[in-house]
N, C-alpha and C positions, 0 to 999 in steps of 0.2 A: 504494500500500500504506500509506503514512503517513497518508493521510486516513482510510482505513478503521480503522486502529489508533487514531487520535485519537477518532473517533466511538465506537468500542468502549470505549475507556477512559473517555470522558465519560459514556456511558450506564451502564456498570458502576459508575462512581463515584456516580451518582445512585441507582442501585439499592441500593448499599451504604449510602447515606445513609438510606434507608427501613428498612434492617435494623438499623443501628447508631446512627443519629441523631447522628452526629458531623459538625459543621459543616465540618470539614476536607475531607470527601468532596465537598461541594458546591463549595467554593472550588477544589479540585483539578480538578473537572469543568469549572468555568468557565474556568480557565486552559488546560486542554487543548483545549477546544472553541473557545477564542478563536483558535486557529490557523486555523480555517476562514475566518472573515471577514477576518482579517489577510492571509491568503494571497490570497484572491480580490480583495480591494479594494486592497491595497497592492503585493503582490509580482507578481501576474499582469500588470498593465500594463507593468511593467519587463520581465518575461519576454517579453511580446509584442513590445515594442520591440527587445529584443536578438535575438529570432528573426527579425524582419523585416530585420535588418541583414545584408547580404552581407559575408562576411569581407573582401573587397577594399575595401569602403567603410567599414570600421571607422575611427573617429577618436577624438579626445579625448572627445567626448560618449559614445561607446560605452564607453570606459574608465571614465568617471564612472558610467555606468549599472551596469557590472559591480561597481564598488566599492560602490555603493549597494545592489545586490542582496545582496552579501556581508554588509553590516551588517544588512540587513533579515532575512536568513536567520538571523543570530545572534540576533535578537529572537525568531524562531520557536523556536529551540533553547532560549532562556531561558524561554519560556512552558512548554515541555515539562519543563524542569528544575524550575521552580517548582511545576508540577502534581505532579510526582513527590514533591517535598518534602512537599506537603500530604497526598498519599495515604499516604506512609510515616508521617507524623506521626499520621494517623488510626489507623493500625495499632498505634501505640505505646501 
């Protein structure tokens, strides 16, 4: 659901850019759409490694991956927050 909402927000931001010609819509769209390549290229390999780990085989490397995943997820959240700031700025 999050990926669909990110695409919808990005596309609607670009559409709003053509109606209102405020550069903030474009920047907001770029930030919200940046979640896709970031998730696929950076977070997905960690997800796959974690999913491939059997619970009884979890070790310090697993813990490191979980912590890394948490930090990277925070980056995704930050991308959404920055996009929201630019969209709200464009409305003001």
